[in-house]
N, C-alpha and C positions, 0 to 999 in steps of 0.2 A: 380504330381505324384511322389511317392516314390518307389524306387526300392523294390522288394519283400524282406521282412525280415528286412528292415530298419525302425527304429522308427521315429515317427515325433517329430519334434522340439518343438511343443506345449505341454505343460503340461496337464495332465487329470484334469477335474473338481474336485476341493476341496475347502474347506474353509481355509481362511488364518489365521494365528495366530490373527492378529487383529480382525477379525470377530468373532472368538471363544472368545476371550476375552470380546468383547462388549456384545455379548450374554449372557456371564456368569454374567456380571455386571448388565444387565437388569433383569435377573432371580433373582439374589440376592436382588436387590431393590424390586421387587414384593414380594418376600418371607418375607422380613423385614417388609414390609407394611401390609401383612396379619398377621404377628404376632402381630403388634402392634394394629391393628384393633380387633383381638380377645382378647387382654388383655384390651383394654379400653371397650369393650363390656361386659367382665366378672366383670370388675370393677363397670360399670353402674348398672348391675343387682344386684350385692352385695349391692350397695347404696340404691336402690329402695326397695330391701327386707328389709333393715334395717329401711327405712322410714315406710314401712308398719308395722313393729313391733313397732316401736315408737308410731304410732297411735294407734295401739291395746293396748299397755299399757295406754295410755292416756284415751282411750274409757273405758277401763276397770276400771280406777280410777273414772272417772266421773260417770259411771253406779253405782260404788259401793257408791259413796258419795251420790247420788240421792235416795239411799235406806235407807239413815240415817235420823234421826229425828233432830229436829231443836237444841235440847239441845246439841247433839253431835257435831254439825257442828259450833255452836256458842260458845260453852264452851270447850269441850275436843279437838277438832281439833286445832293442833298448828298453830301459825301465819306463822311459816315457817318450812320446814323439807326436808331432802334431803336423798333418798335411793340410794345407788350405788350397782349394782350386780357385783359379782367378776368376774374375767376372766374366771373361770370354770363354771360359771352358777349354782354354787351349793349353794351359801349363799349370804348374802348382809349386808351392814353396813348401819346404820342410823346416820346422822350427829348429831342429837339432842337427842341421848340416847335410850335405848333399850324400853322404854316406848312409844316412839312415832312410834314404828314399826306398832301400830295399826291404825295409820293415813293413812296408804296406803292400798288399796285393793290388791295391789300385795301380801301381806303377809297374806292375808285372816283374818284379824283382829286377829291374833294369835300370841304369841311368840314362839310357838313351831315349830320347823323345819320340823316336819311331815305334817304341814298344809301350807306350803309355796307353791306358785304357781310354782312348779318345771318345768312344760313345758314351761311356759312363761320366767321364768329366764333361761332356757337352750337356747333359741333362741335370748335372751337379754344380753349375756355376755358383760361386760364392760360398760353397759348403766347406766346412772345416772338420776334418775327421782327427780325433785324438785316441792315442793308445796309451793305456797304462798298465804295466805288469807289475803284479805283486805277488809275494809269496803268500802261501796260505798256511794253516796250522798243520796241514799234513806234509810229509816229506815228499819230494818229487811231485808237486802239484803246483802249478802257476796259476793264478787268476788274471786273465787278460780282459780288460775292460775297454770296449770301443765306444766312443761317443761322437755323434755327428750333431754339428750345429748348424744353423742358417738363420737369415732374416727373411721374412716374408710378410705377404699381405700388404694392404695399403697403408698400415701404421709402421711398417717394417719392424714388427714384433718379433723378438728372438725365440726360435723354437729349438728343441733338441731331441734326439732319440738315442738310447744307449743299449748295450748288450754286454753281458759278461758271459765269457768262455772258459773253461777251465781245461788246462792241458796238463795230462799226466805222462809221466815217463813210462808207464806200463800200458799206455795206450787209451786210458780214461779221457775222453772228449765230451764235455757237456757244455750246454749254453742255455742261458736264459735272456729274455730282453724285456724292457720296460719303456 
């Protein structure tokens, strides 16, 4: 017992400096972990969106080529061509000359900018679409390979999607993608 008015020698319950520092470190680690998880998640969503856009571009090209006649595919369609959409999504360049813009459905078979597929180009900023036409072992059958490449993510890593379609003179039109 203590005399009246005298204080106890025991200190009041409180956190020590070491306990406060340890709690701060644990909280900091948790916050940094959450920030990195959100960053990784948003990057994965961006990559998934761009893969979807790439497959839409390829699908658009394949659908456009299947509407063409044999003379266009076997004669007019170049053996290889590349279209690169600029970083603004407002225009594109073709590796093999202005005349080959018509080889891509992306340009709506026109050399006039008013007819470009601006909606698709706007979401495909910086994408490159390549076409390679090759003969197969079967007569009257062409293999058309479409490949879309782009850079994405925080590390600006390169990605690509490709698909092969077969165009036959007698109407055989198949495709597969990878």
